[in-house]
N, CA, C and O atoms as a CHARMM CRD file, in Angstrom:
* protein
*
  236
    1    1 MET  N   -117.82800 -63.69900   6.61800 PROA 1      0.00000
    2    1 MET  CA  -118.88600 -62.89200   7.20300 PROA 1      0.00000
    3    1 MET  C   -120.23400 -63.24200   6.59100 PROA 1      0.00000
    4    1 MET  O   -121.08000 -62.36800   6.40300 PROA 1      0.00000
    5    2 ALA  N   -120.43100 -64.48500   6.28700 PROA 2      0.00000
    6    2 ALA  CA  -121.65600 -64.89000   5.61100 PROA 2      0.00000
    7    2 ALA  C   -122.89900 -64.78600   6.48900 PROA 2      0.00000
    8    2 ALA  O   -123.99400 -64.56100   5.97200 PROA 2      0.00000
    9    3 HSD  N   -122.75900 -64.94300   7.78900 PROA 3      0.00000
   10    3 HSD  CA  -123.93200 -64.96700   8.65200 PROA 3      0.00000
   11    3 HSD  C   -124.22400 -63.61900   9.32200 PROA 3      0.00000
   12    3 HSD  O   -125.09400 -63.53700  10.19000 PROA 3      0.00000
   13    4 ILE  N   -123.52100 -62.59100   8.93500 PROA 4      0.00000
   14    4 ILE  CA  -123.80100 -61.25300   9.45600 PROA 4      0.00000
   15    4 ILE  C   -124.11200 -60.33100   8.28500 PROA 4      0.00000
   16    4 ILE  O   -123.75200 -60.63700   7.14800 PROA 4      0.00000
   17    5 PRO  N   -124.77000 -59.21700   8.54500 PROA 5      0.00000
   18    5 PRO  CA  -125.18200 -58.34000   7.44000 PROA 5      0.00000
   19    5 PRO  C   -124.00900 -57.88700   6.57900 PROA 5      0.00000
   20    5 PRO  O   -122.94100 -57.55000   7.09100 PROA 5      0.00000
   21    6 GLN  N   -124.21600 -57.88400   5.29300 PROA 6      0.00000
   22    6 GLN  CA  -123.19800 -57.42000   4.35900 PROA 6      0.00000
   23    6 GLN  C   -123.29100 -55.91100   4.13300 PROA 6      0.00000
   24    6 GLN  O   -122.31000 -55.27500   3.74700 PROA 6      0.00000
   25    7 ASP  N   -124.46100 -55.35000   4.37300 PROA 7      0.00000
   26    7 ASP  CA  -124.63600 -53.90500   4.25600 PROA 7      0.00000
   27    7 ASP  C   -123.93900 -53.23100   5.44000 PROA 7      0.00000
   28    7 ASP  O   -124.22300 -53.57700   6.58700 PROA 7      0.00000
   29    8 PRO  N   -123.03300 -52.27600   5.19300 PROA 8      0.00000
   30    8 PRO  CA  -122.29100 -51.64900   6.28600 PROA 8      0.00000
   31    8 PRO  C   -123.17300 -50.98600   7.34600 PROA 8      0.00000
   32    8 PRO  O   -122.85700 -51.05000   8.53400 PROA 8      0.00000
   33    9 TYR  N   -124.26700 -50.35500   6.93500 PROA 9      0.00000
   34    9 TYR  CA  -125.14200 -49.69200   7.90600 PROA 9      0.00000
   35    9 TYR  C   -125.89200 -50.70900   8.77500 PROA 9      0.00000
   36    9 TYR  O   -126.09100 -50.48400   9.96900 PROA 9      0.00000
   37   10 MET  N   -126.29400 -51.79900   8.18300 PROA 10     0.00000
   38   10 MET  CA  -126.94800 -52.85700   8.95700 PROA 10     0.00000
   39   10 MET  C   -125.95000 -53.50800   9.91700 PROA 10     0.00000
   40   10 MET  O   -126.28600 -53.82500  11.05800 PROA 10     0.00000
   41   11 LEU  N   -124.73000 -53.69900   9.44200 PROA 11     0.00000
   42   11 LEU  CA  -123.68300 -54.26200  10.28900 PROA 11     0.00000
   43   11 LEU  C   -123.40800 -53.34100  11.47000 PROA 11     0.00000
   44   11 LEU  O   -123.29800 -53.80300  12.60500 PROA 11     0.00000
   45   12 LEU  N   -123.29700 -52.05800  11.21200 PROA 12     0.00000
   46   12 LEU  CA  -123.06900 -51.07600  12.27800 PROA 12     0.00000
   47   12 LEU  C   -124.15700 -51.15800  13.33500 PROA 12     0.00000
   48   12 LEU  O   -123.86700 -51.21500  14.52900 PROA 12     0.00000
   49   13 SER  N   -125.38300 -51.16400  12.90400 PROA 13     0.00000
   50   13 SER  CA  -126.50500 -51.21800  13.82600 PROA 13     0.00000
   51   13 SER  C   -126.48000 -52.50300  14.64800 PROA 13     0.00000
   52   13 SER  O   -126.65200 -52.46800  15.86700 PROA 13     0.00000
   53   14 MET  N   -126.27000 -53.61800  13.99300 PROA 14     0.00000
   54   14 MET  CA  -126.27900 -54.90800  14.67500 PROA 14     0.00000
   55   14 MET  C   -125.12300 -55.03100  15.66500 PROA 14     0.00000
   56   14 MET  O   -125.31700 -55.46700  16.80000 PROA 14     0.00000
   57   15 VAL  N   -123.91700 -54.64400  15.23200 PROA 15     0.00000
   58   15 VAL  CA  -122.74500 -54.76400  16.09800 PROA 15     0.00000
   59   15 VAL  C   -122.88900 -53.86100  17.31700 PROA 15     0.00000
   60   15 VAL  O   -122.63100 -54.30100  18.43700 PROA 15     0.00000
   61   16 ASN  N   -123.29200 -52.61500  17.12600 PROA 16     0.00000
   62   16 ASN  CA  -123.43100 -51.72500  18.27900 PROA 16     0.00000
   63   16 ASN  C   -124.52000 -52.20300  19.23400 PROA 16     0.00000
   64   16 ASN  O   -124.36400 -52.08600  20.44900 PROA 16     0.00000
   65   17 MET  N   -125.61300 -52.73600  18.71000 PROA 17     0.00000
   66   17 MET  CA  -126.66100 -53.26600  19.56800 PROA 17     0.00000
   67   17 MET  C   -126.12800 -54.44500  20.39400 PROA 17     0.00000
   68   17 MET  O   -126.36600 -54.52100  21.59900 PROA 17     0.00000
   69   18 LYS  N   -125.41400 -55.35600  19.74300 PROA 18     0.00000
   70   18 LYS  CA  -124.88600 -56.52700  20.44500 PROA 18     0.00000
   71   18 LYS  C   -123.81900 -56.12200  21.45800 PROA 18     0.00000
   72   18 LYS  O   -123.75800 -56.69100  22.54700 PROA 18     0.00000
   73   19 LEU  N   -122.98100 -55.14900  21.11600 PROA 19     0.00000
   74   19 LEU  CA  -121.97500 -54.67500  22.06800 PROA 19     0.00000
   75   19 LEU  C   -122.65000 -54.04200  23.28400 PROA 19     0.00000
   76   19 LEU  O   -122.19400 -54.22800  24.41200 PROA 19     0.00000
   77   20 ARG  N   -123.71100 -53.31000  23.06500 PROA 20     0.00000
   78   20 ARG  CA  -124.43700 -52.66400  24.16100 PROA 20     0.00000
   79   20 ARG  C   -125.13700 -53.69200  25.04400 PROA 20     0.00000
   80   20 ARG  O   -125.09500 -53.59400  26.27100 PROA 20     0.00000
   81   21 ASP  N   -125.78100 -54.68100  24.41800 PROA 21     0.00000
   82   21 ASP  CA  -126.66600 -55.58400  25.14900 PROA 21     0.00000
   83   21 ASP  C   -126.02800 -56.88900  25.62100 PROA 21     0.00000
   84   21 ASP  O   -126.50800 -57.50000  26.57600 PROA 21     0.00000
   85   22 ARG  N   -124.95800 -57.32000  24.96600 PROA 22     0.00000
   86   22 ARG  CA  -124.50300 -58.68200  25.25700 PROA 22     0.00000
   87   22 ARG  C   -123.00600 -58.84800  25.47100 PROA 22     0.00000
   88   22 ARG  O   -122.59800 -59.65600  26.30600 PROA 22     0.00000
   89   23 TYR  N   -122.18000 -58.11400  24.74800 PROA 23     0.00000
   90   23 TYR  CA  -120.74500 -58.37400  24.76400 PROA 23     0.00000
   91   23 TYR  C   -119.96800 -57.26000  25.45600 PROA 23     0.00000
   92   23 TYR  O   -120.26600 -56.07800  25.28500 PROA 23     0.00000
   93   24 ALA  N   -118.97300 -57.65400  26.23900 PROA 24     0.00000
   94   24 ALA  CA  -118.14700 -56.70100  26.97800 PROA 24     0.00000
   95   24 ALA  C   -117.06900 -56.06200  26.10100 PROA 24     0.00000
   96   24 ALA  O   -116.46700 -55.05800  26.48200 PROA 24     0.00000
   97   25 SER  N   -116.83100 -56.64700  24.93000 PROA 25     0.00000
   98   25 SER  CA  -115.79700 -56.11100  24.04500 PROA 25     0.00000
   99   25 SER  C   -116.02600 -56.58900  22.61300 PROA 25     0.00000
  100   25 SER  O   -116.76400 -57.54200  22.36500 PROA 25     0.00000
  101   26 LEU  N   -115.37800 -55.90700  21.68800 PROA 26     0.00000
  102   26 LEU  CA  -115.43600 -56.33300  20.28600 PROA 26     0.00000
  103   26 LEU  C   -114.77700 -57.69400  20.11700 PROA 26     0.00000
  104   26 LEU  O   -115.24700 -58.51500  19.33100 PROA 26     0.00000
  105   27 ASP  N   -113.71100 -57.93700  20.83500 PROA 27     0.00000
  106   27 ASP  CA  -113.04200 -59.24500  20.74000 PROA 27     0.00000
  107   27 ASP  C   -113.97000 -60.37900  21.16800 PROA 27     0.00000
  108   27 ASP  O   -113.97800 -61.44200  20.54700 PROA 27     0.00000
  109   28 ALA  N   -114.74500 -60.15800  22.21600 PROA 28     0.00000
  110   28 ALA  CA  -115.69000 -61.18500  22.68700 PROA 28     0.00000
  111   28 ALA  C   -116.76000 -61.44700  21.63600 PROA 28     0.00000
  112   28 ALA  O   -117.12000 -62.59800  21.39100 PROA 28     0.00000
  113   29 LEU  N   -117.26800 -60.39300  21.01500 PROA 29     0.00000
  114   29 LEU  CA  -118.26300 -60.53900  19.95300 PROA 29     0.00000
  115   29 LEU  C   -117.67900 -61.33700  18.78900 PROA 29     0.00000
  116   29 LEU  O   -118.30200 -62.28100  18.30400 PROA 29     0.00000
  117   30 CYS  N   -116.48900 -60.95500  18.34700 PROA 30     0.00000
  118   30 CYS  CA  -115.85800 -61.62600  17.20400 PROA 30     0.00000
  119   30 CYS  C   -115.58100 -63.09400  17.49500 PROA 30     0.00000
  120   30 CYS  O   -115.75800 -63.94700  16.62600 PROA 30     0.00000
  121   31 GLU  N   -115.15000 -63.38800  18.70700 PROA 31     0.00000
  122   31 GLU  CA  -114.89300 -64.78100  19.06900 PROA 31     0.00000
  123   31 GLU  C   -116.18700 -65.59000  19.04600 PROA 31     0.00000
  124   31 GLU  O   -116.21600 -66.70200  18.51900 PROA 31     0.00000
  125   32 ASP  N   -117.25100 -65.03600  19.61400 PROA 32     0.00000
  126   32 ASP  CA  -118.53100 -65.74300  19.65300 PROA 32     0.00000
  127   32 ASP  C   -119.11700 -65.92200  18.25700 PROA 32     0.00000
  128   32 ASP  O   -119.67400 -66.97500  17.94600 PROA 32     0.00000
  129   33 TRP  N   -118.99700 -64.91400  17.43000 PROA 33     0.00000
  130   33 TRP  CA  -119.53300 -64.97200  16.06600 PROA 33     0.00000
  131   33 TRP  C   -118.60200 -65.69300  15.10100 PROA 33     0.00000
  132   33 TRP  O   -118.99800 -66.00200  13.97700 PROA 33     0.00000
  133   34 ASP  N   -117.36700 -65.96500  15.52600 PROA 34     0.00000
  134   34 ASP  CA  -116.35400 -66.59500  14.68100 PROA 34     0.00000
  135   34 ASP  C   -116.11300 -65.77200  13.41100 PROA 34     0.00000
  136   34 ASP  O   -116.13000 -66.28500  12.29200 PROA 34     0.00000
  137   35 VAL  N   -115.88700 -64.46700  13.63700 PROA 35     0.00000
  138   35 VAL  CA  -115.55900 -63.56000  12.53500 PROA 35     0.00000
  139   35 VAL  C   -114.28700 -62.80200  12.87600 PROA 35     0.00000
  140   35 VAL  O   -113.91100 -62.68300  14.04200 PROA 35     0.00000
  141   36 SER  N   -113.64500 -62.30400  11.86400 PROA 36     0.00000
  142   36 SER  CA  -112.41800 -61.55700  12.03100 PROA 36     0.00000
  143   36 SER  C   -112.72100 -60.11800  12.47200 PROA 36     0.00000
  144   36 SER  O   -113.52200 -59.41700  11.85200 PROA 36     0.00000
  145   37 ARG  N   -112.06900 -59.70500  13.54100 PROA 37     0.00000
  146   37 ARG  CA  -112.22500 -58.32600  14.01300 PROA 37     0.00000
  147   37 ARG  C   -111.81800 -57.34500  12.91400 PROA 37     0.00000
  148   37 ARG  O   -112.47700 -56.32400  12.71500 PROA 37     0.00000
  149   38 SER  N   -110.74500 -57.64900  12.21100 PROA 38     0.00000
  150   38 SER  CA  -110.26300 -56.73400  11.17200 PROA 38     0.00000
  151   38 SER  C   -111.27200 -56.58000  10.03500 PROA 38     0.00000
  152   38 SER  O   -111.37100 -55.50900   9.43700 PROA 38     0.00000
  153   39 GLU  N   -112.02200 -57.64300   9.73400 PROA 39     0.00000
  154   39 GLU  CA  -113.04800 -57.53700   8.69100 PROA 39     0.00000
  155   39 GLU  C   -114.15500 -56.57500   9.11200 PROA 39     0.00000
  156   39 GLU  O   -114.57100 -55.72000   8.33000 PROA 39     0.00000
  157   40 ILE  N   -114.63000 -56.71600  10.34500 PROA 40     0.00000
  158   40 ILE  CA  -115.67500 -55.82000  10.84000 PROA 40     0.00000
  159   40 ILE  C   -115.16200 -54.39100  10.87600 PROA 40     0.00000
  160   40 ILE  O   -115.84100 -53.47000  10.42200 PROA 40     0.00000
  161   41 GLU  N   -113.96600 -54.20800  11.41400 PROA 41     0.00000
  162   41 GLU  CA  -113.40100 -52.86200  11.49900 PROA 41     0.00000
  163   41 GLU  C   -113.18700 -52.25700  10.11100 PROA 41     0.00000
  164   41 GLU  O   -113.39500 -51.06000   9.91100 PROA 41     0.00000
  165   42 SER  N   -112.77700 -53.07700   9.16900 PROA 42     0.00000
  166   42 SER  CA  -112.55000 -52.59500   7.80600 PROA 42     0.00000
  167   42 SER  C   -113.85000 -52.12700   7.15600 PROA 42     0.00000
  168   42 SER  O   -113.89400 -51.05800   6.54800 PROA 42     0.00000
  169   43 VAL  N   -114.89900 -52.92200   7.28400 PROA 43     0.00000
  170   43 VAL  CA  -116.19200 -52.55500   6.69700 PROA 43     0.00000
  171   43 VAL  C   -116.72400 -51.28300   7.33900 PROA 43     0.00000
  172   43 VAL  O   -117.18400 -50.38300   6.63600 PROA 43     0.00000
  173   44 LEU  N   -116.66700 -51.19600   8.65700 PROA 44     0.00000
  174   44 LEU  CA  -117.22100 -50.03400   9.33700 PROA 44     0.00000
  175   44 LEU  C   -116.35400 -48.79200   9.16100 PROA 44     0.00000
  176   44 LEU  O   -116.84900 -47.67100   9.28400 PROA 44     0.00000
  177   45 ALA  N   -115.07800 -48.97700   8.87700 PROA 45     0.00000
  178   45 ALA  CA  -114.20600 -47.84000   8.58400 PROA 45     0.00000
  179   45 ALA  C   -114.62200 -47.14600   7.28900 PROA 45     0.00000
  180   45 ALA  O   -114.37200 -45.95300   7.12000 PROA 45     0.00000
  181   46 THR  N   -115.25700 -47.88500   6.37400 PROA 46     0.00000
  182   46 THR  CA  -115.73300 -47.25500   5.13900 PROA 46     0.00000
  183   46 THR  C   -116.81900 -46.22500   5.43100 PROA 46     0.00000
  184   46 THR  O   -117.08300 -45.34300   4.61400 PROA 46     0.00000
  185   47 LEU  N   -117.44500 -46.34300   6.59800 PROA 47     0.00000
  186   47 LEU  CA  -118.46300 -45.37500   7.02800 PROA 47     0.00000
  187   47 LEU  C   -117.87500 -44.34800   7.99200 PROA 47     0.00000
  188   47 LEU  O   -118.60100 -43.52200   8.54600 PROA 47     0.00000
  189   48 ASN  N   -116.55000 -44.40200   8.19200 PROA 48     0.00000
  190   48 ASN  CA  -115.84200 -43.54600   9.14800 PROA 48     0.00000
  191   48 ASN  C   -116.24200 -43.82200  10.59300 PROA 48     0.00000
  192   48 ASN  O   -116.27100 -42.91000  11.42000 PROA 48     0.00000
  193   49 TYR  N   -116.55200 -45.08600  10.89500 PROA 49     0.00000
  194   49 TYR  CA  -116.81800 -45.51700  12.26400 PROA 49     0.00000
  195   49 TYR  C   -115.64000 -46.35200  12.72300 PROA 49     0.00000
  196   49 TYR  O   -115.12500 -47.19000  11.98300 PROA 49     0.00000
  197   50 HSD  N   -115.22400 -46.11100  13.95000 PROA 50     0.00000
  198   50 HSD  CA  -114.09100 -46.83700  14.52600 PROA 50     0.00000
  199   50 HSD  C   -114.45900 -47.27600  15.93200 PROA 50     0.00000
  200   50 HSD  O   -115.19800 -46.58900  16.63800 PROA 50     0.00000
  201   51 TYR  N   -113.93800 -48.42300  16.32700 PROA 51     0.00000
  202   51 TYR  CA  -114.25700 -48.98200  17.63300 PROA 51     0.00000
  203   51 TYR  C   -113.60400 -48.16600  18.74600 PROA 51     0.00000
  204   51 TYR  O   -112.40800 -47.87900  18.69800 PROA 51     0.00000
  205   52 ASP  N   -114.39500 -47.80000  19.73800 PROA 52     0.00000
  206   52 ASP  CA  -113.91700 -47.10700  20.93600 PROA 52     0.00000
  207   52 ASP  C   -114.11400 -48.05800  22.11500 PROA 52     0.00000
  208   52 ASP  O   -115.24500 -48.27300  22.55200 PROA 52     0.00000
  209   53 PRO  N   -113.01800 -48.63100  22.63800 PROA 53     0.00000
  210   53 PRO  CA  -113.15400 -49.58700  23.73000 PROA 53     0.00000
  211   53 PRO  C   -113.74300 -48.97300  24.99900 PROA 53     0.00000
  212   53 PRO  O   -114.40400 -49.67000  25.77000 PROA 53     0.00000
  213   54 GLY  N   -113.51600 -47.70000  25.22200 PROA 54     0.00000
  214   54 GLY  CA  -114.06700 -47.03000  26.40300 PROA 54     0.00000
  215   54 GLY  C   -115.58900 -46.98600  26.38600 PROA 54     0.00000
  216   54 GLY  O   -116.24400 -47.09800  27.42300 PROA 54     0.00000
  217   55 GLN  N   -116.13400 -46.82200  25.18800 PROA 55     0.00000
  218   55 GLN  CA  -117.59000 -46.80000  25.04700 PROA 55     0.00000
  219   55 GLN  C   -118.12100 -48.14500  24.59600 PROA 55     0.00000
  220   55 GLN  O   -119.33200 -48.36200  24.56300 PROA 55     0.00000
  221   56 ASN  N   -117.21400 -49.05000  24.24800 PROA 56     0.00000
  222   56 ASN  CA  -117.58700 -50.36900  23.72400 PROA 56     0.00000
  223   56 ASN  C   -118.59800 -50.22700  22.58900 PROA 56     0.00000
  224   56 ASN  O   -119.65300 -50.86100  22.57800 PROA 56     0.00000
  225   57 ALA  N   -118.23700 -49.37500  21.64200 PROA 57     0.00000
  226   57 ALA  CA  -119.13000 -49.10300  20.50600 PROA 57     0.00000
  227   57 ALA  C   -118.32100 -48.53900  19.35200 PROA 57     0.00000
  228   57 ALA  O   -117.21700 -48.02200  19.52600 PROA 57     0.00000
  229   58 PHE  N   -118.90500 -48.65700  18.17500 PROA 58     0.00000
  230   58 PHE  CA  -118.33900 -47.98500  17.00200 PROA 58     0.00000
  231   58 PHE  C   -118.93200 -46.58400  16.96300 PROA 58     0.00000
  232   58 PHE  O   -120.14800 -46.39500  16.96200 PROA 58     0.00000
  233   59 ILE  N   -118.03300 -45.61400  16.93200 PROA 59     0.00000
  234   59 ILE  CA  -118.48400 -44.21700  16.90200 PROA 59     0.00000
  235   59 ILE  C   -117.83300 -43.46700  15.76700 PROA 59     0.00000
  236   59 ILE  O   -118.09100 -42.27800  15.58400 PROA 59     0.00000
């Protein structure tokens, strides 16, 4: 995850913005960014945010 924010709050903001504006799913974002979905989910879980596919966002 070297090319994405290491700060969980910055990561949350960036991922939700990209999911809203560009990607149809978290899997599509992870594939394009070449990052592990589990890593993103793990970091954001520390903030009690979890991916909701219906909203295509971490809530």
